[in-house]
N, C-alpha and C positions, 0 to 999 in steps of 0.2 A: 763248545759252542752249539747252540740249538740249531736245528735245521730250519727254524722259522726266523732266524736272524735276517734282518733287512739291511743290506749294504747300500751305501751311496758312493758314487764316484763322480767327480767333476773334472772336466778338461777344458782349458781355454786356449784358443788359437787367435792370434792377432794377425790380420792380413792387410797388406797395402793395396787394397781394392775397395771400391764402394760397395756398400751393403747389397744393393740390388744385383750386382754382378755375382757376388758370393751366393746370395739366395738363389739366383737362377741356376747356378751350377749344381747346388745341392738339392734343389727341388726336382731336378731332372733325374729320375730313378736310374736310367741307364748309366749315368756317371759313376754310380757305385762300383761298376766293373773296373773303372779306371783307378779306383782307390783301393782295390782288393788285390792282394798278391796272386799272381797267375797260378801258383802251385795249389791254391785253394779251389781252383776249378769252379768258381762261382757261376751259377746260371739262374735265370728267373725270367718270367714273362711279366714285364711291366705293363700295367693297364694304361690306356691312353689317358694322359693328364687332362682333368676336367676343371682345373682351377683350384679345386680342393680335393684332397684324398680321404677326407674323413669317411670312415666306414669301409674303405677299401682294404683288402687283404692281399698280400704278396707272399708267395712261397719262394724262399731262397734255398737253393741246393748248393752244397759245397763239400769239400773234403777236409776232414780233421787230420792233421799230421800228413796231409798229402794223399791219403788213401782210404780213410774211413768216411763213408758217405753220411752226411747229416742234412736234414731238412730243418728249416727255421721258417715259421709262418709269422709274419708281422701284420698287425692290424693298426691302421692309422686312427688315432683318437682325437687329435687336434691338428688344425691347419690354419694358421693365421698368416696370410700372404705377406712375405717380406720380413716376418718377425720370428715365427717359430713353427715347428711341427713336432708332433709327439707320436711315437709308435710303441706298441707293446707286443711282446711275443705271445702268441696263442698256442703255438706248438714249437718245441725246440729243447735245447739242452738245459735251460735254467728252469727252476720252479716258477719264478716270475722274472720279468725283465721289461722295464720301461725306459725308453730313451727319448729325452727331450733335447731338441736341437734349437738353440736360440741364436739370433743374428741381431747385432746391435751396431748402429753406425757410431763411429768415434770421430766423425768429421767427414769431409768430402771424399777422401781417398783411403779411409781406414775402417776396418770392420773387426769387431770382437765376436767371435763365434764360440759359444759355450755349449758343451755337451754335458748333460746331467743324466746319469744312469742310476736307477734304483732297481736292485735285483736281490733275489734269493737263490742261493746255490742249490744244485740237485741234492736230493736227500742222502745219497751215498757219499757225497763229498763234504757237505756242510758240517758234519760233526768233527771232521779232521782238524787238528790244531793248525792254525795259520792259514786255513783255506781261504778266508776272506782276503787276507793280505796277498796271497798268491794270485787270486783272481784279479785284484786291483793292479798288481804288477803286470799281468798280461794285458789288461785293458790299457794301461799306460803305454806299454810297448806297441800295442795295436794303433793307438792314436798318434804316436810319434811316427810310425810307419805311414799312416794316412797323410800326415803333413808332408812327408817326403814325396809321396805319390801325387799329392795335390799340386805341389810345386812343379813336379815333372810333367803333369798333365796340362797345366794351365800356364806355367811360367810365372805365376804370382809369387812374389817374395813374401816371406813372413816379416813383420815389422819388429818382432822380438821373439825370443824363444817361447815355445809352448810352456804352459804351466799347468800343473795338476794339483788338486787338493782333495782331501777326503773329508 
């Protein structure tokens, strides 16, 4: 596999909450700490929210495997209030990484939240057989964990199991 291979990953979460409540939770940067395992030691300074984050950068600091320090700088590319936001890694472990977060109302009390990630693996890992499959496995695991933490932090039930597709 070429180190230039572009991978796509999709994850859907259906929540029994109105879209505005789900949007408000995810638009608040500090809630990311509630969705991240404590052993990762996530820290960052979130800028004051100005209604849009387009153009803002945030440096995320965390631990890989609980002890290796890693920084990840994300730049907000798009911000459509109540609908979507998109961020891209400008510094971090991937060659490229763009994450689009979409929020769609499925009725008065239901929301479909879709995560789309387009990424290229680091040069040393990308040529290894199965590296893209392994990366998607860990992304799926991370999003399943996010759902568990989201329910714990908010008390919001999922209306059905999370689904992922590639």
